[in-house]
TORKE-764955 format. One record per residue (C-alpha): y, z, x; residue number from 1. Coordinates in steps of 0.001 Angstrom, whole numbers, plus 524288, in hexadecimal, padded with zeros to 5 digits. Last residue first. Layout:
N
+-------+-------+-------+-----+
:     y :     z :     x : seq :
+-------+-------+-------+-----+
:     Y :     Z :     X : NUM :
...
+-------+-------+-------+-----+
END
This chain:
446
+-------+-------+-------+-----+
:     y :     z :     x : seq :
+-------+-------+-------+-----+
: 3EF85 : 663B5 : A60B9 : 446 :
: 3F0A0 : 663C3 : A6F88 : 445 :
: 3E21D : 66425 : A72EF : 444 :
: 3E349 : 6586B : A7BF2 : 443 :
: 3D732 : 65139 : A775F : 442 :
: 3D48C : 655BF : A6970 : 441 :
: 3E250 : 6590A : A64D7 : 440 :
: 3EBBF : 65063 : A6C5F : 439 :
: 3E2C3 : 644B2 : A6DF5 : 438 :
: 3DE10 : 64597 : A5FCA : 437 :
: 3EC24 : 646B1 : A5AFC : 436 :
: 3F047 : 63AD2 : A630B : 435 :
: 3E4A9 : 63304 : A5DF3 : 434 :
: 3E7D5 : 636FD : A4FF0 : 433 :
: 3F5F8 : 632A8 : A51B3 : 432 :
: 3F17C : 625D0 : A57C2 : 431 :
: 3E8B5 : 623A4 : A4BF6 : 430 :
: 3F436 : 62557 : A42CF : 429 :
: 3FD30 : 61C9A : A4ADD : 428 :
: 3F2B5 : 61233 : A4C91 : 427 :
: 3F07E : 611DE : A3DAE : 426 :
: 3FEFF : 6122D : A3A2C : 425 :
: 40420 : 606DC : A4283 : 424 :
: 3FB91 : 5FACD : A4277 : 423 :
: 3F204 : 5FE87 : A37D2 : 422 :
: 3FD5B : 6023B : A2EBC : 421 :
: 4049F : 5F606 : A3296 : 420 :
: 3F8BF : 5EDAD : A2EFD : 419 :
: 3F770 : 5F4DD : A2215 : 418 :
: 405F1 : 5F34D : A1F6F : 417 :
: 40490 : 5E490 : A20A3 : 416 :
: 3FD71 : 5E498 : A138B : 415 :
: 3F0B1 : 5DD2B : A138B : 414 :
: 3EDED : 5D12A : A0B72 : 413 :
: 3E09B : 5CC0B : A0819 : 412 :
: 3D5F2 : 5C1E0 : A0A5B : 411 :
: 3DCFD : 5BAED : A1565 : 410 :
: 3D04F : 5BA16 : A1CA4 : 409 :
: 3C509 : 5BEDB : A147E : 408 :
: 3C74C : 5BE22 : A05E4 : 407 :
: 3BDB0 : 5C80A : A0113 : 406 :
: 3BE68 : 5D411 : A09E3 : 405 :
: 3CD1A : 5D4E1 : A08C0 : 404 :
: 3D0D7 : 5D14C : A169C : 403 :
: 3DED0 : 5D5C4 : A1897 : 402 :
: 3DC64 : 5DFAD : A2372 : 401 :
: 3D5B3 : 5D57F : A2BFE : 400 :
: 3E085 : 5CBB2 : A29D9 : 399 :
: 3EB24 : 5D59C : A2C73 : 398 :
: 3E4D0 : 5D979 : A3959 : 397 :
: 3E339 : 5CB5C : A3D97 : 396 :
: 3F160 : 5C85D : A3A41 : 395 :
: 3F60E : 5D3EA : A423C : 394 :
: 3EE5A : 5CF86 : A4E33 : 393 :
: 3E730 : 5DB1D : A541F : 392 :
: 3EE6D : 5E288 : A5ED0 : 391 :
: 3F82D : 5EB48 : A5767 : 390 :
: 3F2CE : 5F056 : A4A9F : 389 :
: 3E47A : 5ED8F : A4C8A : 388 :
: 3E424 : 5F1C1 : A5AD7 : 387 :
: 3ECCB : 5FD93 : A5841 : 386 :
: 3E39E : 60236 : A4D98 : 385 :
: 3D7AE : 5FFFD : A5659 : 384 :
: 3DE0B : 60731 : A61AC : 383 :
: 3E162 : 612F8 : A5966 : 382 :
: 3D3B2 : 613D1 : A53A6 : 381 :
: 3CDC3 : 6123A : A611F : 380 :
: 3D614 : 61CF1 : A6727 : 379 :
: 3D306 : 62689 : A5C49 : 378 :
: 3C4A4 : 62350 : A5C95 : 377 :
: 3C35B : 623EF : A6B5B : 376 :
: 3CA3C : 63112 : A6C1D : 375 :
: 3C273 : 63740 : A610F : 374 :
: 3B50F : 6328B : A651E : 373 :
: 3B3AA : 62E94 : A7368 : 372 :
: 3BD44 : 63804 : A7980 : 371 :
: 3BDAA : 6435B : A6FDC : 370 :
: 3AF11 : 6426D : A6D11 : 369 :
: 3ABB0 : 6427A : A7B83 : 368 :
: 3B530 : 64DE6 : A7D51 : 367 :
: 3AD82 : 6557F : A72DF : 366 :
: 39FB4 : 651A9 : A773B : 365 :
: 3A0F1 : 6558B : A8573 : 364 :
: 3A49E : 663DC : A8364 : 363 :
: 39C2D : 66341 : A772A : 362 :
: 38FC3 : 661D6 : A7F47 : 361 :
: 385F1 : 657F7 : A8472 : 360 :
: 3865A : 64E79 : A78E6 : 359 :
: 39347 : 648A2 : A7DBD : 358 :
: 38C82 : 642E8 : A89E6 : 357 :
: 38046 : 63C5C : A8447 : 356 :
: 38694 : 634B7 : A793F : 355 :
: 38C6F : 62A1F : A8208 : 354 :
: 37ED0 : 626AE : A86D9 : 353 :
: 37A1F : 62556 : A78D9 : 352 :
: 385A6 : 61C9B : A759D : 351 :
: 38307 : 6138C : A811A : 350 :
: 37479 : 61266 : A7E09 : 349 :
: 37729 : 60F2E : A6FC0 : 348 :
: 3816F : 60551 : A73F7 : 347 :
: 377A0 : 5FE53 : A7CC2 : 346 :
: 36D65 : 5FDBA : A71EA : 345 :
: 3775C : 5F89A : A6824 : 344 :
: 37CB0 : 5EE72 : A71DD : 343 :
: 36EEC : 5E96E : A74CA : 342 :
: 36C4B : 5E778 : A663E : 341 :
: 37989 : 5E122 : A6407 : 340 :
: 37805 : 5D6C1 : A6E78 : 339 :
: 37FF8 : 5D8BE : A7B08 : 338 :
: 388F9 : 5CD77 : A7EC2 : 337 :
: 394BB : 5D65F : A8026 : 336 :
: 3A167 : 5D8BF : A78BD : 335 :
: 39DC5 : 5D89C : A6A73 : 334 :
: 38FDA : 5DDA7 : A6C45 : 333 :
: 39424 : 5E8BA : A752B : 332 :
: 39FCA : 5EDB9 : A6D79 : 331 :
: 3985E : 5EB7E : A60DC : 330 :
: 38DC4 : 5F4C2 : A6584 : 329 :
: 397CA : 5FEF9 : A695A : 328 :
: 39F0E : 5FEBD : A5C7E : 327 :
: 391CE : 5FE41 : A55A9 : 326 :
: 38DC7 : 60B1A : A5C0A : 325 :
: 39A0A : 6116A : A5680 : 324 :
: 396F8 : 60BFE : A4917 : 323 :
: 38912 : 6112A : A49F6 : 322 :
: 38EC6 : 61E85 : A4D39 : 321 :
: 3971C : 61E1C : A4106 : 320 :
: 38AEB : 61B32 : A391F : 319 :
: 383D9 : 6264C : A3FFA : 318 :
: 38E8E : 62FD4 : A3C20 : 317 :
: 38B70 : 62C21 : A2E27 : 316 :
: 37D10 : 62F51 : A3004 : 315 :
: 37F03 : 63BC6 : A37F1 : 314 :
: 38830 : 6416C : A2DC5 : 313 :
: 37F1E : 63DBA : A22B4 : 312 :
: 373B1 : 64452 : A298C : 311 :
: 37C3D : 65018 : A2C76 : 310 :
: 37FEA : 6519F : A1E2A : 309 :
: 37269 : 64EE3 : A186B : 308 :
: 36BAD : 65879 : A21C3 : 307 :
: 375FC : 662C4 : A1EE5 : 306 :
: 37452 : 660F2 : A1051 : 305 :
: 365A5 : 6628A : A1182 : 304 :
: 366D6 : 66E5D : A1A44 : 303 :
: 3716C : 67446 : A11B0 : 302 :
: 3691D : 674AC : A0568 : 301 :
: 3704A : 6815D : A0234 : 300 :
: 37B6B : 68405 : A0BC4 : 299 :
: 37B9D : 68C57 : A181C : 298 :
: 374A1 : 68330 : A2191 : 297 :
: 37CFB : 677CF : A1CE7 : 296 :
: 3897D : 67F51 : A201C : 295 :
: 38435 : 683BF : A2D47 : 294 :
: 380F3 : 67592 : A309A : 293 :
: 38EB4 : 67217 : A2C2F : 292 :
: 395BF : 67B5E : A3558 : 291 :
: 38FDD : 676E4 : A4257 : 290 :
: 38E6D : 66814 : A42C6 : 289 :
: 3978E : 6643A : A37AB : 288 :
: 3A2B4 : 66E0A : A388D : 287 :
: 3A17A : 66F38 : A476D : 286 :
: 3AC10 : 664C5 : A4916 : 285 :
: 3B615 : 66E1F : A4369 : 284 :
: 3B15D : 67A3D : A3C2E : 283 :
: 3BD18 : 67A87 : A331A : 282 :
: 3B53E : 67A8E : A2673 : 281 :
: 3B10A : 688A0 : A2936 : 280 :
: 3A506 : 68E69 : A22EF : 279 :
: 3A3AE : 696DD : A16C8 : 278 :
: 397CA : 69015 : A10E2 : 277 :
: 39F3D : 68A62 : A0565 : 276 :
: 3AA3B : 68615 : A0E70 : 275 :
: 3A13E : 67E13 : A172A : 274 :
: 39A19 : 678B2 : A0B1E : 273 :
: 3A6CC : 6744D : A04DE : 272 :
: 3AB30 : 66EA7 : A11F8 : 271 :
: 39F63 : 66619 : A157E : 270 :
: 39BA1 : 65CCB : A0A72 : 269 :
: 3A983 : 65ABF : A05EB : 268 :
: 3ADB9 : 6587F : A13F8 : 267 :
: 3A350 : 64E16 : A15A8 : 266 :
: 3A797 : 6480D : A08D4 : 265 :
: 3B57B : 646C8 : A0E0F : 264 :
: 3B0D5 : 640C8 : A1ADD : 263 :
: 3A79B : 63760 : A1419 : 262 :
: 3B1EF : 63398 : A0A31 : 261 :
: 3BB71 : 63075 : A1518 : 260 :
: 3B1E2 : 62739 : A1BB6 : 259 :
: 3AE6F : 62096 : A0EF9 : 258 :
: 3BCAF : 61EFC : A0B0A : 257 :
: 3C0A6 : 61A1B : A1887 : 256 :
: 3B5AD : 6102C : A186A : 255 :
: 3B8A6 : 60BBD : A0A74 : 254 :
: 3C725 : 60A55 : A0D71 : 253 :
: 3C48A : 60300 : A1A3A : 252 :
: 3BAD6 : 5F9CA : A13AC : 251 :
: 3C4AF : 5F6C2 : A090A : 250 :
: 3CFA0 : 5F473 : A12B0 : 249 :
: 3C7EA : 5EBEA : A1C0C : 248 :
: 3C3E2 : 5E122 : A12BE : 247 :
: 3B7F2 : 5D98D : A173C : 246 :
: 3B9E7 : 5CB22 : A19E2 : 245 :
: 3B5B6 : 5CADE : A282D : 244 :
: 3AA51 : 5D40F : A25AF : 243 :
: 3AB58 : 5E067 : A2D96 : 242 :
: 3A31F : 5E1A2 : A3A08 : 241 :
: 3AEFF : 5E200 : A432F : 240 :
: 3B43E : 5ED25 : A3ADA : 239 :
: 3A828 : 5F4E8 : A3EA1 : 238 :
: 3ABEB : 5F314 : A4CDA : 237 :
: 3B9FF : 5F73B : A4A65 : 236 :
: 3B606 : 60277 : A41B1 : 235 :
: 3AD70 : 6086A : A4C08 : 234 :
: 3B6C9 : 6067C : A57AD : 233 :
: 3C57D : 606AA : A5654 : 232 :
: 3C56D : 6150C : A52C8 : 231 :
: 3C577 : 6169D : A4419 : 230 :
: 3B88D : 61C5A : A3F98 : 229 :
: 3BD8E : 62106 : A3278 : 228 :
: 3BAE0 : 62F2D : A35F6 : 227 :
: 3C218 : 62F82 : A4314 : 226 :
: 3CE70 : 628C7 : A3E29 : 225 :
: 3CE6B : 630FF : A31C1 : 224 :
: 3CBD2 : 63D7B : A3990 : 223 :
: 3D774 : 63AC3 : A4252 : 222 :
: 3E07E : 6392E : A36A2 : 221 :
: 3DB4F : 645BA : A306D : 220 :
: 3DD43 : 64D14 : A3D2D : 219 :
: 3EB0A : 647A8 : A3E6E : 218 :
: 3EE5D : 64C09 : A30A2 : 217 :
: 3E891 : 659B6 : A3270 : 216 :
: 3EFB3 : 65B7D : A3F5C : 215 :
: 3FC85 : 65722 : A3934 : 214 :
: 3FACE : 6617A : A2E73 : 213 :
: 3F68A : 65E97 : A2095 : 212 :
: 3F3D5 : 66CC3 : A1CE0 : 211 :
: 4018A : 66E5A : A1790 : 210 :
: 3FEDB : 66368 : A0DEE : 209 :
: 3F489 : 66BDF : A0710 : 208 :
: 3EA38 : 663B7 : A000F : 207 :
: 3E24A : 66AA6 : 9F5D7 : 206 :
: 3D3AA : 66AE8 : 9F7EC : 205 :
: 3CADD : 660CD : 9FE29 : 204 :
: 3C4D6 : 667F1 : A09C9 : 203 :
: 3C94F : 67603 : A074B : 202 :
: 3C6C2 : 674DE : 9F8BB : 201 :
: 3B947 : 66F29 : 9FB0A : 200 :
: 3B5F9 : 6798E : A0508 : 199 :
: 3B9EF : 6845F : 9FBB3 : 198 :
: 3B282 : 67E13 : 9F0A7 : 197 :
: 3A5D8 : 67F13 : 9F861 : 196 :
: 3A536 : 68DBD : 9F5E6 : 195 :
: 397D0 : 68D27 : 9EF78 : 194 :
: 3911E : 6809F : 9F39B : 193 :
: 39152 : 6758A : 9E999 : 192 :
: 39B46 : 66D79 : 9F12A : 191 :
: 3926F : 66CB6 : 9FD2A : 190 :
: 386A6 : 667DE : 9F579 : 189 :
: 38DC1 : 65C89 : 9EECC : 188 :
: 394F8 : 65972 : 9FB4F : 187 :
: 38831 : 65835 : A02DD : 186 :
: 3828D : 64EBF : 9F8B8 : 185 :
: 38F2A : 646B6 : 9F910 : 184 :
: 38EA0 : 64653 : A07F9 : 183 :
: 38098 : 64151 : A078F : 182 :
: 3843B : 6364C : 9FE3F : 181 :
: 39010 : 632C6 : A067A : 180 :
: 38802 : 631CE : A12F3 : 179 :
: 37DC6 : 62931 : A0C6C : 178 :
: 38850 : 61F1E : A090C : 177 :
: 38BC0 : 61D94 : A17B5 : 176 :
: 37DB0 : 61E03 : A1CB0 : 175 :
: 37760 : 61307 : A1516 : 174 :
: 3819D : 60828 : A1570 : 173 :
: 38554 : 60C5C : A2332 : 172 :
: 377A1 : 60A11 : A28A1 : 171 :
: 37742 : 5FC41 : A230B : 170 :
: 384E8 : 5F906 : A27F6 : 169 :
: 38241 : 5FD6C : A35F6 : 168 :
: 3749F : 5F7AB : A3761 : 167 :
: 37151 : 5EC02 : A2EBD : 166 :
: 37F62 : 5E77B : A2D5E : 165 :
: 38516 : 5EACC : A3ACD : 164 :
: 37947 : 5E8E7 : A4398 : 163 :
: 36B56 : 5EDF1 : A42F5 : 162 :
: 36BAF : 5F276 : A512B : 161 :
: 3774A : 5FB07 : A4D5B : 160 :
: 36F0B : 60380 : A445E : 159 :
: 36465 : 6059F : A4E94 : 158 :
: 36EA4 : 6089B : A58E9 : 157 :
: 3746A : 6133C : A503F : 156 :
: 366E7 : 6194A : A4E63 : 155 :
: 36462 : 6191B : A5D1D : 154 :
: 37136 : 61FCC : A5FC7 : 153 :
: 36E64 : 62A34 : A557E : 152 :
: 36109 : 62CDB : A5BD3 : 151 :
: 366FF : 62D8F : A697F : 150 :
: 3712A : 63712 : A64A7 : 149 :
: 3666F : 63F8D : A5EBE : 148 :
: 35F77 : 64022 : A6BE1 : 147 :
: 36C5C : 642B0 : A72CB : 146 :
: 36F6E : 64E36 : A69E2 : 145 :
: 361D3 : 6546D : A6B2C : 144 :
: 36184 : 6530C : A79EC : 143 :
: 36F77 : 6585B : A7B3F : 142 :
: 36CD4 : 663E2 : A7231 : 141 :
: 3604A : 6676D : A79A3 : 140 :
: 366EA : 665FA : A86F5 : 139 :
: 3728F : 66EDF : A83D9 : 138 :
: 37D68 : 66BEF : A8DBA : 137 :
: 38A06 : 672F3 : A90D0 : 136 :
: 3951C : 6742F : A873C : 135 :
: 39761 : 674F1 : A7884 : 134 :
: 388ED : 6721C : A76A8 : 133 :
: 38444 : 66524 : A70DA : 132 :
: 37FEB : 66535 : A62B5 : 131 :
: 371D2 : 6618C : A5FC5 : 130 :
: 36CAB : 66F7F : A5F1A : 129 :
: 37775 : 672F9 : A5575 : 128 :
: 36F6F : 66D63 : A4A4D : 127 :
: 3654D : 6788F : A4B7A : 126 :
: 358C6 : 673D1 : A4509 : 125 :
: 35273 : 67E05 : A3C53 : 124 :
: 3467F : 67A2E : A34AC : 123 :
: 343E3 : 67BCA : A2623 : 122 :
: 342D1 : 66D3E : A2344 : 121 :
: 35034 : 66D17 : A1CBE : 120 :
: 35594 : 6745A : A2871 : 119 :
: 35072 : 66959 : A3115 : 118 :
: 35862 : 65F95 : A28E8 : 117 :
: 364CD : 666E7 : A2C30 : 116 :
: 3617C : 66668 : A3AB3 : 115 :
: 35E5D : 657DE : A39BD : 114 :
: 36BA6 : 6555E : A33B8 : 113 :
: 371FA : 65D23 : A3ED2 : 112 :
: 36A53 : 654B8 : A4859 : 111 :
: 36FDE : 64858 : A421B : 110 :
: 37D8A : 64DCD : A43D3 : 109 :
: 37B59 : 650F4 : A522B : 108 :
: 3761D : 64320 : A542D : 107 :
: 3820F : 63D9E : A4D71 : 106 :
: 38A07 : 64591 : A575A : 105 :
: 382F5 : 63E92 : A627E : 104 :
: 38622 : 63141 : A5CC1 : 103 :
: 3945F : 63575 : A5C86 : 102 :
: 393B4 : 6399B : A6AEE : 101 :
: 38EC3 : 62C45 : A6F3A : 100 :
: 396C6 : 62480 : A6593 :  99 :
: 3A361 : 629E0 : A6B46 :  98 :
: 39FC6 : 625E5 : A791F :  97 :
: 39B51 : 61845 : A74DD :  96 :
: 3A799 : 616E9 : A6C8E :  95 :
: 3AFFA : 619FD : A7881 :  94 :
: 3A8C8 : 61042 : A80F5 :  93 :
: 3AADA : 60565 : A76E4 :  92 :
: 3B8D1 : 60A0A : A74DA :  91 :
: 3BB72 : 60752 : A834C :  90 :
: 3B4BF : 5FA23 : A819C :  89 :
: 3BE74 : 5F6C9 : A76BD :  88 :
: 3C9E6 : 5FBC3 : A7EB6 :  87 :
: 3C639 : 5F29A : A89C5 :  86 :
: 3C585 : 5E73C : A8039 :  85 :
: 3D24E : 5EA97 : A79A5 :  84 :
: 3DA61 : 5EBAB : A8613 :  83 :
: 3E5FC : 5E65A : A7E6B :  82 :
: 3E280 : 5E5B4 : A6FF6 :  81 :
: 3E10A : 5D7A8 : A6B83 :  80 :
: 3D840 : 5D99C : A5FAA :  79 :
: 3CD27 : 5D315 : A66FE :  78 :
: 3CE2C : 5DD6A : A71E2 :  77 :
: 3CE6D : 5E8D3 : A6860 :  76 :
: 3C2D3 : 5E35A : A60E0 :  75 :
: 3BA9E : 5E029 : A6CEC :  74 :
: 3B43F : 5ED36 : A6FA1 :  73 :
: 3B96C : 5F441 : A638D :  72 :
: 3AFC2 : 5ED1A : A5B01 :  71 :
: 3B18B : 5DE99 : A590A :  70 :
: 3B350 : 5D4D2 : A4E07 :  69 :
: 3C1DA : 5D3DD : A520B :  68 :
: 3C769 : 5D322 : A444B :  67 :
: 3BCD7 : 5DBA5 : A3E3A :  66 :
: 3BDD7 : 5E67D : A485D :  65 :
: 3CCAC : 5E775 : A4905 :  64 :
: 3CE2B : 5E676 : A3A3E :  63 :
: 3C39B : 5F0D5 : A389C :  62 :
: 3CB96 : 5F9DB : A4153 :  61 :
: 3D808 : 5F756 : A3980 :  60 :
: 3D19B : 5F8BC : A2C47 :  59 :
: 3CBBB : 605C9 : A3049 :  58 :
: 3D92B : 60AA7 : A3472 :  57 :
: 3DEF7 : 605AF : A27A7 :  56 :
: 3D544 : 60E5A : A2032 :  55 :
: 3D614 : 61A32 : A293F :  54 :
: 3E4CF : 61B60 : A2ABE :  53 :
: 3EAD1 : 61C55 : A1D2F :  52 :
: 3DEAA : 61E8D : A14E1 :  51 :
: 3D73F : 62701 : A1E72 :  50 :
: 3E3C5 : 62E68 : A21DC :  49 :
: 3E658 : 63222 : A13C5 :  48 :
: 3D894 : 63743 : A11F1 :  47 :
: 3D9C1 : 63F14 : A1E84 :  46 :
: 3E659 : 64527 : A19B3 :  45 :
: 3DF5C : 64ACF : A0DDB :  44 :
: 3D36A : 64F3B : A158E :  43 :
: 3DB71 : 6564B : A1FFB :  42 :
: 3E3D1 : 65D2F : A15EC :  41 :
: 3D7AF : 660FF : A0E08 :  40 :
: 3CFB2 : 66715 : A191E :  39 :
: 3D787 : 66EE1 : A22FC :  38 :
: 3D6F9 : 667B7 : A2FDF :  37 :
: 3CAE4 : 66DAC : A3630 :  36 :
: 3C225 : 66C3F : A2A50 :  35 :
: 3C6D1 : 65E7D : A2740 :  34 :
: 3C405 : 65B11 : A3567 :  33 :
: 3B684 : 6616B : A3430 :  32 :
: 3B37D : 659A6 : A27E2 :  31 :
: 3B877 : 64C93 : A2D66 :  30 :
: 3B1C4 : 64DEE : A3AAD :  29 :
: 3A383 : 64FE5 : A36A1 :  28 :
: 3A0E9 : 648B8 : A29F7 :  27 :
: 3ABA8 : 63E87 : A2B6D :  26 :
: 3AD90 : 63C3B : A3A00 :  25 :
: 39EF2 : 63E02 : A3C1B :  24 :
: 39CF0 : 6315F : A3513 :  23 :
: 3A390 : 6292E : A2AB0 :  22 :
: 3ABF7 : 61E8D : A30BF :  21 :
: 3A15A : 615D8 : A3614 :  20 :
: 398AD : 617A3 : A2A20 :  19 :
: 3A464 : 61503 : A215E :  18 :
: 3A60B : 6080A : A2867 :  17 :
: 39799 : 604EA : A26E9 :  16 :
: 39765 : 608D8 : A1890 :  15 :
: 3A3A0 : 600A2 : A163D :  14 :
: 39D75 : 5F4A4 : A1C81 :  13 :
: 39046 : 5F6D3 : A15EC :  12 :
: 396DE : 5F7DD : A08B8 :  11 :
: 39EA9 : 5EB77 : A0B2E :  10 :
: 39275 : 5E444 : A0FCB :   9 :
: 38D3E : 5DD3B : A1BCF :   8 :
: 39481 : 5E325 : A273D :   7 :
: 3977A : 5D8FE : A31B3 :   6 :
: 38FE3 : 5D2C2 : A3D02 :   5 :
: 397EC : 5CAA9 : A4667 :   4 :
: 39482 : 5BC21 : A45DB :   3 :
: 3A1D4 : 5B767 : A4A34 :   2 :
: 3AA99 : 5C18C : A5075 :   1 :
+-------+-------+-------+-----+
END
């Protein structure tokens, strides 16, 4: 599309892509998945999956976005996928639903940061006040959660109103590096606690092949898809903002490396402290919002460290949220006559409305997450891979993959095996994850 805004710098591009990928999936989901699936075996196989599936998966979604210069609403149609336009609008609604509950969770995270800061000031703010009840309705929790969600929504809209370079890229250049500095500080404190060595050995100790069970491998594969932001949505629209001559392979490697480093560093910050204080690493989703506040409360300088951790978590999750908002904004500006400012305001209102239902209680939140989060992401990732491998013109795919970053069109060669890998292996792997998710999380069979 002529005149479409693109990222301005290589660093800004990578920071923006890492900002999409690094979020709650790294500092919330990766540690608790590693805790539930045995530590070292999960981590080792995860690293393999990121290289074999994650990097080419990113290249495929960026190829779809850059070639069509559209987000999911328009990209599937332009690529020649049957029913592509209808599927694009279906993903638009799905992303709106997912963004609603994700924005709410960022509000929870921000409140946990405030609770830790209150301890520094000698006050006591209960972080659990913001969490919805398991069932029923708690008016004070709902009012607090919706107020925070509204604040996060307004902040995301403010970033998007500044556009791609001055908004998304500028925020990413500050937040993404800041995350890693905070994680390094947390790791330094965590590793110096008495008994931290047990957590380090459990997390990154000797690899036992017998622990690499099919469930561990599928879980690691699913986490890679989730963590890297594959899903036919975020990475497609950010791919549409890539410079025409930018190399995809280098950006994919840097993005995957940054995303993986954030997850690994998050584990290094969490598990040594959890073990040192005699708590369980297998706490599941409650590891961050229930177990960690107890960890910070029990360790020296814990309030400061807790404030830093939850602030960093909220900040990087916010970048992913901005990407989700941008999917919706691009869907409107690419396919209607709405100006960007109007589209941003409309999207903010839509997302806030979608956030109201899952914040009532966990009986509504969990199925909402399964439908709009996990299910949408698996389906979108599979559809995007199939679209690039089977619907998009083979020559167009090879041309996009071959761009070196210096020579533009025809600037490099690409091995045919990469195209075959994207065409056959990536959809097969993602399809396997989708089947496992359906069997385990939806049907309860695994």
